[in-house]
C-alpha positions as CSV (number, residue, x, y, z in Angstrom):
1,M,6.6,-4.2,28.0
2,K,4.4,-2.4,25.5
3,H,3.3,-4.2,22.3
4,I,2.5,-3.0,18.8
5,N,0.4,-4.9,16.2
6,I,1.2,-3.9,12.6
7,I,-2.0,-5.1,10.8
8,G,-2.5,-5.4,7.0
9,I,-6.0,-4.5,6.1
10,G,-6.1,-5.1,2.3
11,T,-6.8,-2.6,-0.4
12,G,-9.9,-0.8,0.8
13,N,-12.5,-3.5,0.8
14,P,-13.5,-4.2,4.5
15,E,-14.1,-7.8,3.5
16,H,-10.4,-8.1,2.8
17,V,-9.7,-7.9,6.5
18,T,-8.8,-11.4,7.9
19,I,-9.9,-13.0,11.1
20,Q,-6.4,-12.8,12.4
21,A,-6.4,-9.0,11.7
22,I,-9.8,-8.6,13.4
23,N,-8.5,-10.5,16.5
24,A,-5.4,-8.3,16.5
25,M,-7.5,-5.1,16.3
26,N,-9.6,-6.2,19.2
27,A,-6.5,-7.1,21.3
28,A,-5.3,-3.5,21.1
29,D,-5.9,-0.8,23.7
30,V,-5.4,1.8,21.1
31,I,-5.7,1.8,17.3
32,F,-3.6,4.6,15.7
33,L,-5.4,6.0,12.6
34,P,-3.4,8.1,10.2
35,L,-4.6,11.3,8.6
36,K,-2.9,12.2,5.3
37,G,-4.3,15.6,4.7
38,A,-6.7,17.4,2.4
39,G,-7.9,15.3,-0.5
40,K,-7.2,12.0,1.2
41,E,-9.9,12.0,3.8
42,E,-11.5,8.9,2.1
43,L,-8.5,6.8,3.2
44,A,-9.2,7.6,6.8
45,E,-12.9,7.0,6.3
46,I,-12.2,3.5,5.1
47,R,-10.1,2.7,8.2
48,R,-12.9,4.1,10.4
49,E,-15.4,1.9,8.6
50,I,-13.2,-1.1,9.2
51,C,-13.0,-0.2,12.9
52,E,-16.8,0.3,13.2
53,R,-17.5,-3.0,11.5
54,Y,-15.0,-5.2,13.3
55,L,-14.3,-3.7,16.8
56,T,-16.3,-5.6,19.3
57,R,-14.5,-4.6,22.5
58,P,-15.7,-1.2,23.7
59,A,-12.5,-0.5,25.6
60,V,-10.5,-0.1,22.3
61,R,-9.7,3.6,21.7
62,I,-9.0,5.2,18.3
63,V,-6.3,7.9,18.2
64,E,-5.9,9.9,15.0
65,F,-2.6,11.4,14.0
66,A,-1.3,13.6,11.2
67,V,1.2,12.0,8.9
68,P,4.1,14.4,8.0
69,Q,4.4,15.3,4.3
70,R,7.4,14.2,2.4
71,Q,9.7,17.1,1.4
72,T,11.4,16.5,-2.0
73,A,12.9,19.9,-2.8
74,D,16.7,19.8,-3.3
75,R,16.9,16.2,-2.1
76,S,17.4,12.9,-3.8
77,Y,14.7,10.3,-3.6
78,S,16.6,8.3,-0.9
79,Q,17.3,11.5,1.1
80,S,13.7,12.6,1.0
81,V,12.4,9.2,2.1
82,D,15.0,8.8,4.9
83,S,14.2,12.3,6.2
84,W,10.4,11.6,6.0
85,H,10.8,8.3,7.8
86,G,12.6,10.1,10.5
87,E,9.7,12.6,11.0
88,I,7.2,9.7,11.1
89,A,9.3,7.9,13.6
90,N,9.1,10.9,15.9
91,V,5.3,10.7,15.6
92,Y,5.3,7.0,16.3
93,R,7.5,7.5,19.3
94,E,5.0,9.9,20.9
95,L,2.1,7.5,20.1
96,I,3.9,4.5,21.6
97,S,5.0,6.5,24.6
98,G,1.4,7.3,25.4
99,L,0.5,3.6,25.7
100,P,0.0,2.4,29.3
101,D,2.6,0.0,30.7
102,G,1.9,-3.4,29.2
103,G,-0.5,-1.9,26.7
104,T,-1.0,-2.7,23.1
105,G,-1.3,-0.3,20.1
106,A,-2.2,-1.1,16.5
107,F,-1.3,0.4,13.2
108,L,-3.6,-0.4,10.3
109,V,-1.6,-0.7,7.1
110,W,-3.0,-0.5,3.6
111,G,-2.5,-3.8,1.7
112,D,0.3,-5.9,3.4
113,P,3.0,-4.5,5.7
114,S,5.7,-6.3,3.8
115,L,5.1,-4.8,0.3
116,Y,6.1,-1.3,-0.5
117,D,5.1,0.0,3.0
118,S,7.5,1.3,5.5
119,T,5.7,0.8,8.8
120,I,7.9,-2.1,9.8
121,R,11.1,-0.3,9.1
122,I,9.9,2.9,10.9
123,I,8.9,0.9,13.9
124,E,12.3,-0.7,13.9
125,R,13.8,2.7,13.7
126,V,11.9,3.8,16.8
127,R,12.8,0.6,18.7
128,K,16.5,0.8,17.9
129,A,16.9,4.6,18.5
130,N,15.0,5.0,21.7
131,S,14.7,3.6,25.3
132,L,11.1,2.7,24.7
133,N,10.5,-0.9,25.8
134,F,8.2,-2.5,23.3
135,D,7.9,-5.4,20.9
136,Y,5.7,-5.9,17.8
137,C,4.1,-8.4,15.6
138,V,3.0,-8.3,11.9
139,V,-0.3,-9.5,10.6
140,P,-0.4,-10.1,6.9
141,G,-3.0,-8.6,4.6
142,I,-4.3,-9.0,1.0
143,T,-2.0,-7.1,-1.3
144,S,-2.9,-4.9,-4.3
145,I,-1.1,-7.5,-6.4
146,Q,-3.5,-10.2,-5.3
147,A,-6.4,-7.9,-5.8
148,L,-5.3,-7.0,-9.3
149,A,-4.9,-10.6,-10.4
150,A,-8.3,-11.6,-8.9
151,S,-10.1,-8.7,-10.6
152,H,-8.6,-9.5,-14.0
153,K,-9.0,-13.3,-13.4
154,I,-5.4,-14.0,-14.3
155,P,-2.4,-15.8,-12.8
156,L,0.5,-13.4,-12.3
157,N,3.2,-15.6,-13.7
158,L,3.6,-17.4,-17.0
159,V,4.2,-21.2,-16.5
160,G,7.7,-21.8,-15.0
161,K,8.7,-18.2,-15.3
162,P,9.4,-15.5,-12.6
163,V,7.5,-12.3,-11.7
164,E,9.3,-9.0,-11.1
165,I,7.9,-6.5,-8.6
166,T,9.2,-3.0,-9.1
167,T,8.3,0.7,-9.2
168,G,7.3,3.1,-11.9
169,R,10.5,5.0,-11.3
170,R,12.6,2.0,-12.1
171,L,10.5,1.0,-15.1
172,A,11.1,4.5,-16.6
173,R,14.9,4.1,-15.9
174,D,15.4,0.4,-16.9
175,G,12.6,-0.2,-19.4
176,F,10.5,-3.4,-19.7
177,R,12.6,-6.5,-20.4
178,G,9.7,-8.9,-21.0
179,G,8.2,-11.7,-18.9
180,S,5.9,-10.6,-16.1
181,A,6.5,-7.3,-14.2
182,V,4.2,-5.8,-11.5
183,I,4.6,-2.1,-11.4
184,M,3.7,-0.2,-8.2
185,L,4.0,3.5,-7.2
186,D,3.9,4.8,-10.7
187,G,2.9,8.4,-10.3
188,E,4.5,9.3,-13.6
189,Q,2.7,6.7,-15.7
190,A,5.9,5.1,-17.0
191,F,3.9,2.6,-19.0
192,T,3.2,5.3,-21.6
193,K,7.0,5.4,-22.4
194,I,7.2,1.6,-23.1
195,D,7.5,1.0,-26.9
196,D,6.9,-2.7,-27.2
197,A,4.4,-4.0,-29.7
198,D,4.0,-7.4,-27.9
199,A,3.5,-6.1,-24.4
200,E,0.2,-6.5,-22.6
201,I,-1.0,-4.5,-19.7
202,F,-3.4,-5.4,-16.9
203,W,-4.2,-2.2,-14.9
204,G,-6.4,-1.5,-11.9
205,A,-7.2,1.4,-9.6
206,Y,-9.1,1.5,-6.2
207,L,-8.9,-2.3,-6.3
208,G,-11.5,-4.1,-4.2
209,T,-13.6,-1.0,-3.6
210,A,-16.9,0.2,-5.1
211,D,-14.8,2.6,-7.2
212,E,-12.6,-0.1,-8.7
213,I,-11.5,0.5,-12.4
214,I,-9.7,-2.1,-14.4
215,R,-8.5,-2.2,-18.0
216,S,-6.5,-4.8,-20.0
217,G,-5.2,-5.3,-23.5
218,R,-2.3,-4.6,-25.8
219,L,-0.3,-1.8,-24.2
220,A,0.2,0.1,-27.5
221,D,-3.6,0.1,-28.0
222,I,-4.9,1.2,-24.5
223,A,-2.0,3.1,-22.8
224,S,-3.5,6.5,-23.7
225,D,-7.0,5.4,-22.5
226,I,-5.6,4.3,-19.2
227,Q,-3.7,7.6,-18.8
228,A,-6.9,9.5,-19.4
229,L,-8.9,7.3,-17.0
230,R,-6.3,7.7,-14.3
231,T,-6.2,11.5,-14.7
232,E,-10.0,11.8,-14.5
233,A,-10.2,9.4,-11.5
234,R,-7.5,11.3,-9.6
235,Q,-9.2,14.6,-10.1
236,R,-12.5,13.2,-9.0
237,H,-11.3,11.5,-5.8
238,G,-8.3,13.7,-4.9
239,W,-6.1,10.7,-4.8
240,I,-5.4,7.4,-6.6
241,M,-3.9,4.1,-5.8
242,D,-3.2,2.0,-8.9
243,I,-1.1,-0.9,-10.0
244,Y,-0.5,-2.9,-13.2
245,L,1.0,-6.0,-14.6
246,L,3.1,-5.8,-17.8
247,R,3.4,-9.1,-19.6
248,K,5.1,-10.4,-22.7
249,G,5.1,-14.0,-23.9
250,R,2.9,-17.0,-23.4
251,D,2.7,-20.1,-21.3
252,F,5.0,-22.9,-22.3
253,E,7.2,-20.7,-24.6
254,E,10.9,-21.3,-24.2
C-alpha cells in the first residue's frame, strides 16, 4: 500500500515546522511541491527553503506540480470550488500513481491541514473515486490564527466567551455580531463595511515571516489605513495572505 503524509508547515516561517513534521518529511520518498503561477513564486520558494533546511535523507525527491486555477465565471462559489477540487484531485491522482509500491509521498500544507485548507478533502476524493490503494496521515501545523494572536500578544477569546472562525464573504453577508470573530479569506476587505463604533481589529499579513505587517486598534479609526497597507503590500509581493480578529466587549462583562 502507498502512503501519503499531509504535513502542516505553518505560516511561512521555517521555524514553525515541528519535529513531527520534519520526521514526516524525511520519511517520504517524494515531496510534492505546488506551483501556483506567476506572482506567487515566493510561496514555492518558502517550501523549497523548508525542504533544504530540514531534509536530511538524500533519497527524498522533490516533485513540483502546477496547481490548476479556479474558474469562477458563470458559476456559484460552491460550484467553482467543487469543480476546482475535481481538477486538483486529477493532479493528485497522477502524483500518487507515480509513487512506487509501498512508497510514501508528502504534501506540505500552509498553516494547518484542518483549517480552511482542502488537501484532506481532495485526498479523500481521490481515495474514494479511484482504485489507488493508499492511506494517509495528517501532521498538524501552526495556524495563522495562532500566529496572529502571538504577534499581537493577545488571547483570542474574552474570558468565558466563544470565538467564531469565519470568512470575509460571510462577514460581508451576516455582519459582525460582537464577541470575538476571526476572519479568514477576506479578499474583499469586508471589515471596511462594518459600522460599529465599539469594534476593535487585530490585523496581520505575512505572519511569521520577515515581511510580517500587523496593525491593531479601533476599527473605525484604522480600517482605511489597513486597506491602504494591504493594497500596497499585495502590489509589492504579487500576493497576500492576511487574517484578522474582530472583537467587541471586555473580559468579565456579562
